[in-house]
FINULUM-965235 format. One record per residue: x, z, y of N, C-alpha, C, CB in turn; residue in one letter. Coordinates in steps of 0.05 Angstrom, whole numbers, padded with zeros to 5 digits, always signed. Each point is the difference from the previous one (the first is absolute). Glycine has a CB too. Layout:
BEGIN
XZYXZYXZYXZYa
...
REM end
This chain:
BEGIN
+02227+00889+01314-00001-00002+00032+00009+00028+00004-00042-00036+00013m
+00058+00045+00010+00012+00033+00009-00024+00007+00017+00056-00004+00005t
-00069-00016+00015-00020+00003+00010-00028-00007-00001+00035+00003+00013k
-00062-00002-00013-00023-00013-00008+00000-00029+00025-00030+00054-00024p
+00022-00075+00016-00003-00019+00018-00022+00003+00019+00019-00027-00032m
-00012+00020+00060-00023+00000+00020-00024-00019-00010+00034+00009+00041p
-00056-00005-00023-00022-00016-00010-00013-00006+00029-00007+00024-00054a
-00003-00048+00055-00007-00010+00032-00025-00013-00001+00046-00010+00015v
-00064+00019+00003-00016-00015+00006+00004-00020+00023-00023+00033-00022f
+00014-00059+00020+00004-00023+00019-00026-00007+00011+00039-00017-00024i
-00038+00019+00055-00020-00018+00013+00003-00027+00007-00009+00037+00013g
-00004-00061-00036+00011-00022-00008-00009-00021+00026-00002+00013-00057h
-00026-00006+00066-00011-00019+00019-00003-00027+00003+00012+00031+00014g
-00008-00047-00001-00007-00026+00001+00022-00018-00021-00021+00009+00053n
+00010-00025-00075+00018-00012-00016+00020-00024+00015-00036+00014-00038p
+00033-00017+00061+00018-00014+00016+00028+00017+00007-00044-00026+00018m
+00042+00054-00022+00022+00019+00001+00024-00018-00016-00032+00050-00001n
+00033-00057-00021+00014-00007-00024+00016-00021+00016-00035+00010-00042t
+00020-00026+00062+00022-00026+00013+00015+00007+00020-00026-00033-00009l
+00025+00062+00021+00002+00009+00027+00023+00017+00002-00047-00003+00007q
+00061+00007+00014+00019+00018-00001-00011+00019+00033+00047-00037-00036d
-00055+00057+00022-00010+00017+00021+00007+00036-00009-00043-00043+00011n
+00034+00058+00001+00005+00028+00008-00007+00009-00029-00013+00005+00056a
-00009-00014-00061-00012+00005-00039+00013-00007-00020-00037-00008+00009y
+00044-00018-00011+00018-00013-00017+00025+00011-00004-00022-00033+00012t
+00038+00032+00020+00025+00014-00008+00000+00032-00010+00018-00035+00034r
-00038+00044-00023-00001+00034-00015-00005-00004-00028-00023+00027+00040g
+00010-00043-00049-00007-00008-00034+00030-00007-00011-00055-00025+00007w
+00073+00012+00003+00022-00006-00009+00022+00023+00000-00017-00044+00013a
+00013+00064+00007+00020+00017+00006-00011+00026-00020+00014-00021+00057a
-00037+00019-00073-00009+00019-00014+00016-00012-00026-00049+00017+00025i
+00041-00034-00038+00012-00015-00023+00029+00002-00001-00036-00032+00001g
+00056+00033+00034+00022+00003-00003+00009+00034-00007+00001-00045+00031k
-00018+00065-00018+00007+00026+00001-00013+00014-00029+00002-00002+00056e
-00022-00006-00075+00001+00015-00025+00021-00010-00020-00046+00009+00006v
+00049+00011-00024+00016-00012-00027-00009-00021-00008+00009+00036-00016p
+00003-00055+00003-00004-00023-00013-00020+00007-00025+00047-00020+00016r
-00077+00012-00013-00012+00006-00023+00007-00011-00026-00031+00008+00029p
+00021+00006-00049+00002-00020-00026-00025-00023-00008+00026+00045-00019n
-00047-00032+00036-00021-00012-00003-00020+00005+00024+00010+00003-00048a
-00028-00020+00056-00019+00009+00019-00026-00003-00009+00029-00011+00034i
-00052+00035-00025-00027+00000-00009-00015-00004+00028+00008+00032-00046l
-00023-00051+00049-00014-00003+00020-00031+00008-00008+00035-00036+00016s
-00049+00047+00003-00021+00002+00002-00019-00008+00035+00019+00033-00048v
-00029-00052+00044-00008-00026+00020-00023+00004+00003+00025-00033-00012s
-00036+00033+00035-00031-00006+00013-00009-00025-00018+00007+00016+00055a
+00005-00030-00060-00017-00027-00011+00000-00004-00027+00010-00022+00037h
-00007+00043-00046-00002-00002-00032-00026+00023-00003+00061-00011-00017w
-00081+00008+00030-00021+00020-00006-00020-00016-00008+00012+00035+00031y
-00019-00015-00061-00013-00015-00021-00016+00025-00013+00038-00041-00008i
-00057+00030-00010-00013+00017-00016+00010+00011-00024-00030-00021+00018s
+00050+00038-00015+00018+00009-00021+00030+00004+00009-00032-00024-00030g
+00047+00039+00009+00030-00004+00004+00011-00016-00016+00002+00037+00013t
+00014-00055-00003+00018-00014-00012+00033+00006+00011-00043-00034-00009s
+00061+00014-00007+00024+00008+00007+00013-00031-00016-00004+00067+00003v
+00019-00082+00019+00013-00022-00007+00017+00005-00024-00003-00014+00047t
-00002-00008-00061+00019+00005-00023+00022-00024-00014-00042+00033-00009a
+00039-00054+00030+00012-00024-00011+00033+00008+00010-00048-00039+00005m
+00063+00018-00017+00028-00001+00006+00009-00013+00027+00002-00001-00047a
-00020-00017+00059+00004-00020+00021-00031+00001+00013+00042-00035-00026a
-00045+00059+00045-00025-00005+00013+00005-00021+00026-00018+00051-00017p
-00006-00069+00023-00009-00020+00015+00000+00010+00032-00028-00017-00044r
+00028-00001+00060+00001+00012+00021-00024-00008+00019+00049+00004-00009t
-00068+00015+00013-00029-00005+00006-00004-00002+00030-00013+00026-00043i
+00005-00052+00048-00006-00004+00031-00034+00007+00009+00041-00042-00002h
-00044+00070-00006-00027+00007+00007-00007-00001+00028+00002+00025-00037d
-00004-00045+00049-00012+00003+00025-00009-00031+00013+00031+00048+00006f
-00043-00051+00015-00005-00031+00005-00002-00004+00033-00029-00008-00050g
+00034-00012+00057+00000-00003+00029+00028-00009+00013-00035+00036-00002g
+00058-00029-00011+00028+00007+00012+00011-00029-00006+00007+00056-00010f
+00017-00056+00023+00012-00024+00007+00016-00009-00029+00004+00013+00057p
+00005-00035-00064+00001-00008-00026+00036+00013-00010-00042-00051+00008p
+00055+00060+00012+00026+00010-00013+00000+00023-00010+00020-00023+00026e
-00049+00037-00024+00004+00030-00007-00015-00005-00035-00006+00031+00063l
-00004-00053-00066-00007-00004-00031+00015-00009-00012-00033-00005+00005y
+00054-00004+00003+00029-00010-00010+00017+00018-00011-00001-00028+00031r
-00001+00052-00024+00019+00028-00003-00001+00006-00029-00011+00022+00047i
+00028-00023-00062+00002+00015-00025+00017+00024+00000-00008-00041-00021d
-00004+00060+00011+00021+00028-00003+00005+00002-00032-00021+00031+00044y
+00038-00045-00058+00006+00003-00031+00013+00023-00011+00004-00043+00002p
-00016+00070+00009+00012+00022-00018-00011-00003-00023+00007+00032+00031a
+00007-00023-00054-00001+00009-00027-00023+00020-00001+00049-00007-00009p
-00072+00003-00019-00010+00021-00001+00012+00028-00018-00033-00037+00010g
+00020+00053-00019+00011+00024-00019-00013+00003-00016+00016+00020+00025d
-00024-00024-00051-00023+00004-00028+00009+00025-00004-00007-00046-00027p
+00029+00059+00024+00010+00031+00004-00015+00020+00013+00038-00018+00003a
-00031+00004+00024-00017+00022+00025-00028-00002-00003+00033-00006+00038l
-00045-00013-00043-00032+00000-00006-00007+00011-00021-00004-00036+00018a
+00018+00038-00043-00003+00021-00023+00001+00021+00006+00014-00021-00024a
+00005+00033+00046+00007+00030+00005-00020+00013+00016+00046-00008-00001r
-00061-00009+00024-00021+00005+00012-00027-00002-00007+00029-00008+00024v
-00027-00006-00055-00030+00004-00007+00009+00024-00020-00028-00053+00006r
+00048+00065-00014+00004+00022-00014-00001+00027+00024+00031-00031-00039d
-00021+00026+00059-00009+00028+00018-00023+00002+00009+00038+00003+00016l
-00057-00026-00010-00026+00001-00001-00016+00005-00016+00009-00019+00021l
-00009+00022-00051-00016+00012-00012-00008+00024-00006+00009-00031-00007a
-00037+00033+00005-00018-00018-00008-00019-00018+00009+00011+00026-00020p
+00000-00025+00043-00013-00026+00017+00006-00033-00010+00008+00035+00042i
-00025-00044-00042+00005-00024-00018+00009-00024+00023-00040+00014-00042s
+00072-00026+00028+00008-00018+00024+00006-00021-00011+00015+00028+00028v
-00026-00049-00026-00002-00030-00012+00031-00007+00009-00060-00016+00006k
+00072+00004-00022+00019-00017+00002-00002-00030+00005+00014+00034-00024p
-00007-00041+00050-00014-00021+00009+00027-00020+00000-00045+00025+00029d
+00028-00057-00031+00030-00018-00005-00014-00029+00021+00023+00017-00069e
-00045-00006+00085-00004-00026+00021-00002+00008+00026-00023-00025-00030g
+00031+00051+00035+00000+00004+00035+00027-00011+00014-00027+00049-00004w
+00047-00030+00006+00024-00007+00008+00005+00019+00022-00004-00048-00016g
+00015+00034+00045+00010+00017+00022-00022-00009+00018+00053+00004-00007l
-00066+00004+00019-00018-00006+00024+00009+00004+00026-00032+00010-00028d
+00021-00019+00052+00019+00000+00023-00001+00030+00012-00009-00055+00011h
-00008+00073-00024+00011+00033+00008+00024+00008-00005-00038+00014-00009g
+00053-00032-00020+00019+00012-00013+00026-00019+00018-00032+00016-00054t
+00030-00054+00044+00018+00001+00006+00010-00010+00030-00002+00001-00049w
-00011-00001+00069+00003-00004+00028+00016+00026+00008-00046-00028+00008t
+00040+00050-00019+00020+00022+00007+00027-00004-00013-00038+00033+00005v
+00042-00041-00030+00017+00011-00019+00019-00028+00010-00031+00033-00047l
+00023-00053+00053+00012-00023+00010+00031+00005+00018-00055-00019+00000r
+00041+00036+00025+00018+00019+00019+00014+00017-00016-00030+00001+00036h
+00017+00020-00046+00015+00021-00015+00022-00004-00014-00034+00015-00001m
+00030-00040-00019+00015-00005-00024+00006-00033+00000-00024+00044-00027f
+00033-00051+00041-00007-00032+00007+00016-00015-00026-00003+00004+00062p
+00013+00002-00075+00015-00009-00025-00016-00007-00016+00033+00025+00003l
-00059-00005-00005-00020+00004-00018+00018-00004-00034-00045-00021+00041a
+00060+00038-00036+00014+00012-00033+00002+00023-00009+00023-00026+00003d
-00048+00042+00007-00006+00023-00010-00025-00002-00015+00024+00021+00035i
-00032-00008-00061-00028-00007-00010-00026+00010+00009+00025-00004-00033p
-00042-00003+00037-00022+00006+00011-00031+00001-00019+00030-00020+00041v
-00040+00041-00035-00029+00005-00017-00021+00010+00022+00023+00016-00049v
-00043-00030+00045-00024+00012+00016-00023+00017-00015+00009-00040+00028q
-00019+00060-00018-00015+00016-00016-00029-00009+00024+00043+00045-00028l
-00069-00046+00016-00024-00007+00013-00011+00028+00005-00009-00046-00022s
-00007+00040+00047-00021+00018+00012-00026+00000-00016+00021-00010+00045i
-00038+00030-00053-00014-00003-00014-00024+00007+00022+00029+00007-00046d
-00046-00025+00056-00012+00000+00023-00029+00020-00005+00023-00052+00015e
-00022+00060-00047-00030+00017-00004+00006+00031+00003-00023-00037-00037r
+00049+00044+00045+00007+00026-00002+00005+00011+00027+00018-00008-00044q
-00023+00026+00052+00001+00024+00020+00029-00001+00008-00038+00032-00022p
+00045-00022+00046+00027+00004+00010+00011+00020-00008-00009-00018+00034a
+00003+00039-00049+00010+00022-00015+00004-00007-00022-00018+00029+00022e
+00009-00050-00039+00010-00014-00026+00027-00009+00005-00044-00017-00013y
+00046-00001+00044+00027-00016-00005+00014+00021+00011-00009-00052+00004h
+00013+00070+00001+00015+00024+00015+00013+00009-00031-00036+00018+00052f
+00019-00013-00071+00009+00020-00024+00021-00027-00015-00054+00042-00010e
+00044-00072+00012+00011-00019-00016+00030+00002+00015-00047-00031-00015v
+00049+00035+00036+00025-00004+00021+00022+00021-00015-00031-00009+00051g
+00017+00033-00054+00020+00025-00014+00003-00003-00025-00013+00032+00027k
-00001-00043-00042+00005-00009-00032+00026-00023+00000-00059+00007-00014r
+00064-00021+00035+00024-00019+00003+00022+00010+00008-00025-00031+00008l
+00027+00062+00003+00022+00014+00016+00023-00005-00016-00027+00036+00021a
+00026-00034-00058+00030+00003-00014+00015-00020+00005-00014+00022-00035p
+00002-00053+00048+00007-00021+00004+00031+00006+00015-00053-00022-00001l
+00051+00037+00026+00010+00004+00022+00029+00007-00009-00043+00013+00026r
+00044+00005-00055+00028+00004-00013+00008-00017-00018-00004+00040+00007d
-00008-00063-00003+00009-00026-00017+00005-00018+00010-00018+00008-00025e
+00027-00008+00052+00008-00018+00016-00022-00034+00009+00050+00029-00025g
-00075-00007+00017-00015-00022+00014-00016+00007+00024-00003-00019-00042i
+00004-00006+00060-00011+00008+00029-00031-00008+00001+00050-00009+00024l
-00060+00027-00020-00033-00006+00008-00009-00001+00026-00009+00021-00036i
-00001-00044+00041-00009-00020+00025-00027+00005-00003+00034-00039+00000v
-00051+00051+00028-00031-00010+00002+00007-00015+00025-00035+00040-00021g
+00016-00064+00018-00006-00015+00021-00024-00011+00004+00038-00006-00001s
-00042+00018+00032-00027+00001+00011+00002-00001+00032-00016+00029-00043g
+00003-00017+00049-00008+00012+00029-00015+00025+00005-00001-00044+00009n
+00017+00068-00001-00015+00025+00011-00027-00012+00019+00050+00031+00003l
-00047-00045+00014-00028-00013+00019+00005-00031-00015-00001+00029+00062v
-00028-00037-00066-00003-00025-00012-00032-00010+00012+00035+00014-00048h
-00036-00029+00077-00030-00002+00002+00004-00031+00009-00022+00056+00014n
+00023-00073-00033-00004-00029+00012-00015-00009+00016+00009-00005-00030l
-00043+00017+00027-00015-00008+00019+00010+00003+00028-00032+00008-00032q
+00046+00010+00042+00010+00008+00025+00026-00010-00001-00027+00039+00006a
+00037-00056-00021+00030-00007+00002+00004-00027+00023+00007+00018-00056y
+00005-00016+00071+00005-00026+00018+00023-00019-00011-00013+00029+00042a
-00002-00056-00049+00017-00015-00019+00017-00019+00019-00035+00001-00041w
+00028+00002+00068+00012-00023+00013+00034+00009+00002-00049-00014+00030g
+00064+00001-00015+00025-00002+00003+00012+00025+00025-00009-00057-00017r
-00010+00067+00031+00000+00012+00020+00004+00036-00002-00027-00046+00013h
+00044+00059-00007+00002+00027-00007-00023+00012+00013+00048+00001-00005a
-00058+00022-00007-00022+00019+00004+00007+00026+00000-00026-00029-00018v
+00020+00044+00030-00004+00034-00002-00016+00005-00019+00002+00010+00045e
+00010+00014-00064-00012+00008-00030-00022+00017+00017+00046+00002-00044p
-00072-00009+00027-00023+00016+00008+00004+00038+00001-00027-00047-00025f
+00019+00063+00044-00003+00020-00006-00004+00016-00022-00006-00015+00031e
-00020+00005-00048-00001+00007-00023+00023+00002-00021-00040-00014+00014w
+00050-00012-00009+00029+00002-00021+00017+00019+00003+00002-00042-00001a
+00009+00042+00032+00019+00023+00005-00008+00021-00011+00013-00015+00038v
-00037+00022-00029-00006+00028-00009-00001+00011-00037-00029-00006+00052r
+00019-00010-00063+00004+00001-00026+00030-00003-00009-00048-00016-00002f
+00059+00000+00011+00030-00003-00010+00011+00031+00005+00008-00057+00015e
-00005+00066+00009+00008+00022+00008-00010+00025-00011+00008-00025+00033v
-00031+00027-00037-00016+00014-00022+00014+00001-00030-00041-00015+00029k
+00044-00011-00041+00012-00001-00024+00028+00004+00000-00034-00026-00012a
+00050+00023+00034+00030+00013-00004+00003+00024+00000+00015-00030+00018r
-00032+00044-00007+00000+00035+00005-00005+00005-00028-00022+00011+00051e
-00001-00018-00060+00001+00008-00029+00021-00003-00016-00038-00008+00004l
+00050-00018-00007+00021-00009-00016+00025+00021+00008-00019-00053-00002l
+00030+00060+00027+00016+00018+00003-00010+00024-00008+00019-00024+00030l
-00033+00041-00029-00016+00020-00010+00003+00004-00027-00028-00009+00033a
+00031-00013-00053-00013-00003-00023-00028+00012-00006+00045-00004-00010g
-00056-00005+00025-00035+00002-00005-00015-00018-00010-00001+00021+00032n
+00006-00028-00056-00012-00024-00019-00028+00007-00002+00043-00010-00031d
-00059+00035+00035-00029-00004-00006-00014-00022+00013+00000+00045-00006g
+00000-00038+00042-00016-00017+00015+00009-00031+00000-00009+00043+00027p
+00033-00051-00036+00008-00030-00010-00015-00006-00021+00044+00001+00013l
-00045+00019-00033-00017-00017-00023-00032-00001+00005+00036+00017-00037i
-00046+00002+00057-00021+00004+00005-00006-00008+00023+00002+00028-00027a
+00011-00055+00036+00002-00012+00025-00027-00008+00007+00046-00015-00006y
-00065+00011-00003-00029-00002+00005-00017+00021+00019+00004-00020-00046e
+00013+00045+00042-00008+00026+00017+00014+00005+00025-00012+00020-00041t
+00031-00048+00050+00012+00005+00021-00014-00012+00023+00041+00006-00024l
-00060-00008+00029-00019-00018+00019-00005-00028+00009+00007+00036+00009g
-00007-00041+00008-00008-00026+00012+00022-00016-00002-00033+00018+00030r
+00062-00013-00018+00019-00008-00003+00013-00007-00024-00003+00020+00035d
-00005-00007-00053+00012-00009-00029-00022-00017-00009+00027+00042-00014a
-00050-00044+00021-00022-00021-00013+00008-00024+00016-00043+00031-00010a
+00049-00031+00030+00007-00026+00012+00027-00012-00005-00028+00015+00033l
+00052+00002-00040+00031-00007-00013-00011-00006-00026+00038+00034+00026s
-00053-00025-00039+00000-00004-00033-00025-00011-00003+00029+00037-00017i
-00045-00064+00025-00024-00006-00008-00005-00008-00028-00004-00009+00045p
+00025+00007-00059+00003-00003-00032+00025+00013-00017-00023-00045+00012t
+00022+00055-00027+00028+00019-00011+00014-00013-00008-00014+00033-00011p
+00027-00063+00007+00006-00011-00019+00033-00001+00014-00052-00026-00021d
+00057+00022+00045+00023+00005+00019+00015+00027+00002-00025-00032+00024h
-00003+00051-00031+00013+00029+00008+00010+00006-00028-00033+00018+00040y
+00019-00020-00056+00009+00019-00030+00028+00001-00006-00041-00015-00022l
+00056-00018+00028+00029+00008-00014+00016+00023+00009+00004-00046-00007p
-00013+00055+00038+00018+00021+00011-00006+00027-00021-00002-00021+00057l
-00024+00022-00067+00000+00025-00012+00011-00003-00023-00035+00015+00020l
+00051-00033-00037+00006+00000-00020+00034-00001+00007-00049-00020-00023y
+00058+00020+00045+00026+00009+00007+00005+00026+00012+00004-00043+00003v
-00023+00054+00014-00005+00027+00005+00004+00023-00028-00034-00022+00040i
+00017+00008-00053+00002+00018-00027+00024+00008-00013-00036-00020-00009a
+00055-00002+00013+00025+00004-00016+00015+00021+00013+00002-00047-00015l
-00006+00062+00042+00011+00012+00016+00013+00027-00019-00034-00022+00043r
+00056+00031-00040+00010+00028-00008+00004+00019+00016+00017-00018-00027r
-00014+00039+00019+00016+00021+00018+00026-00006+00017-00017+00027-00034g
+00014-00026+00064+00034-00008+00006+00000-00033+00010+00022+00037-00044g
-00042-00048+00030+00000-00028+00013-00008-00003+00030-00011-00015-00045d
+00033+00000+00060-00016-00005+00028-00014-00021-00005+00031+00017+00031l
-00047-00017-00006-00015-00026+00007+00005-00014+00025-00033+00019-00024i
+00038-00045+00026+00012-00020+00021-00019-00018+00006+00042+00004-00014r
-00045-00013+00032-00015-00024+00015+00022-00023+00004-00036+00034+00028f
+00046-00038-00045+00023-00027+00013-00011-00022+00002+00036+00013-00019p
-00060-00022+00022-00011-00027+00016-00030+00012+00017+00022-00041-00044v
-00023+00031+00066-00024+00010+00016-00010-00027+00017+00019+00055+00005e
-00043-00054+00000-00011-00015+00019-00027-00008-00003+00041-00012+00006g
-00059-00002+00004-00024-00008-00002-00001-00029+00010-00018+00047+00003v
+00003-00065-00030+00004-00026+00004-00032-00007+00011+00044-00009-00038e
-00048-00009+00052-00022-00014+00003-00019+00021+00012+00009-00035-00039g
-00007+00062+00049-00010+00022+00008-00016+00016-00020+00001-00021+00041g
-00001+00017-00066-00021+00008-00014+00018+00003-00036-00046-00029+00042s
+00071+00026-00041+00014-00004-00020+00027+00017+00000-00024-00044-00001m
+00017+00071-00015+00034+00019+00005+00017-00013-00019-00016+00054+00011s
+00043-00059+00001+00025-00009-00021+00011+00024-00007+00014-00044+00019m
-00021+00072-00015+00017+00016-00002+00010-00002-00035-00021+00028+00047l
+00044-00024-00049+00015+00011-00023+00000+00028-00005+00026-00033+00008a
-00023+00046-00032-00003+00024-00008+00016+00000-00022-00041+00007+00019v
+00069+00013-00017+00018+00000-00022+00000+00028-00002+00030-00043+00005r
-00028+00051-00032+00000+00022-00020+00026+00005-00007-00042-00011-00016i
+00055+00029+00022+00026+00001-00011+00022-00011+00011-00022+00000-00032g
REM end
């Protein structure tokens, strides 16, 4: 490639978004149309948060419906994108000497397919998932992201899928619209400022950012995919926010595009 592939963090929100035509899903579709066609996609999803580092290595990953209590039509959705064992092997090489297990049993969880179904609806681009090691601190995940940077020059689109603000205890599950919590708005504003300034330190050490951060990130699983993406930034890369909004008062739908 003459230019490195962009990288993007997607706030995926409620799984029902995959069935809906709204500002978020239209934004995801626009990203898919704007980026160069990838040779393959490497997804880091909040929903593969395990004790260890694994990478999907199968030729045909299954669509995982890893949620409960939703309408039957959501469980009938299939996203039959092929896998890419060669990319899985490349990821293992890049992350060495970290032990990365080639996985044949996981597949594509809803952090991946609910978004890609809008970005690349034909499901004709190979997709590989990389797990998030729940035992490791935030700095570790940022450093893993750095090691993946050569993939940008190889036509690989790296997608982090989570939510900058993700507090399900405060989430309004009803159908009525609610105003975002003030702490959620303040934390998102602070995070945007740090992202635009290229000041990664406080974003990595997010636990030092006070009560707003504690309420916005009660568990790290949905936040850490952002660190994988911002670790890929190079000098001259623009930061953009192609999707914005807050769902249910306590879930930021912010997307962050690098490059």
